[in-house]
C-alpha positions in Angstrom: 176.2 160.3 -40.2 172.8 162.1 -40.2 169.7 160.7 -38.6 168.1 159.5 -41.9 171.2 157.6 -42.9 171.4 156.0 -39.5 167.7 155.1 -39.7 168.4 153.3 -43.0 171.2 151.3 -41.2 168.7 150.4 -38.4 166.2 149.2 -41.0 168.9 147.0 -42.6 169.7 145.7 -39.2 166.1 144.8 -38.6 165.9 143.2 -42.0 169.0 141.1 -41.3 167.5 140.1 -37.9 164.4 138.8 -39.7 166.2 137.1 -42.6 169.2 135.7 -40.7 171.0 136.0 -44.0 174.7 135.8 -43.6 175.6 138.4 -46.2 173.0 140.9 -44.8 174.4 140.5 -41.3 178.0 140.9 -42.4 177.2 143.9 -44.6 176.1 145.9 -41.5 179.5 146.0 -40.0 182.9 147.3 -41.0 186.2 145.3 -40.5 186.9 146.9 -37.1 183.3 146.6 -35.7 182.6 145.6 -32.2 179.2 144.2 -31.2 178.2 144.2 -27.5 175.6 141.5 -27.0 175.0 142.8 -23.4 176.6 145.3 -21.1 179.7 144.0 -19.4 180.3 141.2 -21.9 183.3 141.1 -24.2 182.4 142.4 -27.7 182.3 140.2 -30.8 184.9 141.7 -33.1 184.7 141.8 -36.9 181.9 141.0 -39.2 182.5 137.2 -39.4 182.6 136.8 -35.7 179.5 139.0 -35.3 177.7 136.9 -37.9 178.7 133.6 -36.3 177.6 134.7 -32.8 174.4 136.3 -34.1 173.3 133.1 -36.0 174.1 131.0 -32.9 171.5 133.0 -31.1 169.1 133.8 -33.9 165.4 134.3 -33.5 163.2 132.6 -36.1 161.7 135.1 -38.6 158.5 136.7 -37.4 159.0 135.7 -33.8 160.5 139.0 -32.5 159.0 142.5 -32.5 161.3 145.4 -33.2 160.4 149.0 -32.4 162.9 151.8 -32.3 163.4 155.6 -32.4 166.5 157.3 -33.5 167.3 159.7 -30.6 170.5 161.3 -31.9 173.6 161.0 -34.1 177.0 162.4 -33.5 179.7 161.8 -36.1 179.7 158.1 -36.9 177.8 157.3 -33.7 174.0 156.8 -33.5 171.7 156.4 -30.5 168.5 154.3 -30.8 
């Protein structure tokens, strides 16, 4: 994955965060995805579980600021 493609994914992530739309959230993650909410915690596994946990902790639209910088990509891994 190149940096531009990864940046597009991060933008979709940000959009899903703002919309809290179930389909947008699930579309971000493949079937084997693992989402680590915080270091040391067990990951949420799979798009449905990620969506469920995400929406249980959602921020109301417009309440959260989101700034990022793509630092690097390596294969299918991106660093923000």
